[in-house]
N, C-alpha and C positions, 0 to 999 in steps of 0.2 A: 204151718210154720208161723212163728210169732217173732216180733221184734226181740223178745227176750232170748231167743235161740240164735241170734245173729252175732257174729264176731264184732260188729260195729256198735253193739249195745253197751251203754255205760249205765250201770245200776246206780240210782240215786237214793232210793229208799224202798220200803216194802210194797209200794204201790206203783211206782213209775221209774222210768229211766230216760236216757237221752240217746238219740242216734248220733254217733260221732261224725257221720257224713252230713246230715241235714241240720244238725243241732236242734231238732225238734224234740219236745218232751213227749214221750210215748208211754202208755200204760203197760203194765206187765201182762195183764189178761183182760178179758172182756172186750167191749166195743173199742175199736181202734188199735187192737193189739196185733193185728195181722201184719205179716212181714211186708216190707216195701220192695221195690224193684232192685234196690242195692243190697239185698239180703245175701250174706255169706255165712254158711253154717259154722257156728262156733264149735270148738273142740269140747265136746261133752261126752261123758262116759256112755250115754245111751246110743250114740252113733258110732262108737268104736267097735271094731270087729271082735274084740276080746270081751265085750259085754254079752253075757248069756243069761237065759232063763229069767227074764224080768217077771215079777208078779203084777197084780192089778194096781199096785201102788208105785210101780216103777223101780222097785228094788230088785237088783239082779246080782250076778256073780261076775267079778273081774277075773278072767283067766289069763291075763297078760303077764303075770309074774309067777315065780315058782310056787308061792303060797297063794292059793285062791282066797278071795275075801268078798264080802257083799259090798255093794256100792249103789248109790242112787243114780238113776239115769240122767238126772239134771246136773250132776256134779261136774264142775269145770275140770277139764282134762288138759288145759293149756300148758301145764308144767310136767305132764306125764311122759316119761321116756319111752313108754311102749304104746302110746296112742297110735292107732292105725285105722284107716277107713276101709 
């Protein structure tokens, strides 16, 4: 788990973000990117029960709608009507 996968993560640019709880600047990946004790899993397609058959790049199939389609695991699902864990 990384800060980037947390519901409290606020993206600032392509390298870093901010924790909405601590207000600390945190990197997206690399050293210091591990999740903190306040981690809450963000709604992302990759953790949804409708996300199936991901490939080595994290591209899978969304089966949550009548028409199935490909989707990235890291895609934000916070506005998805069919998101379910």
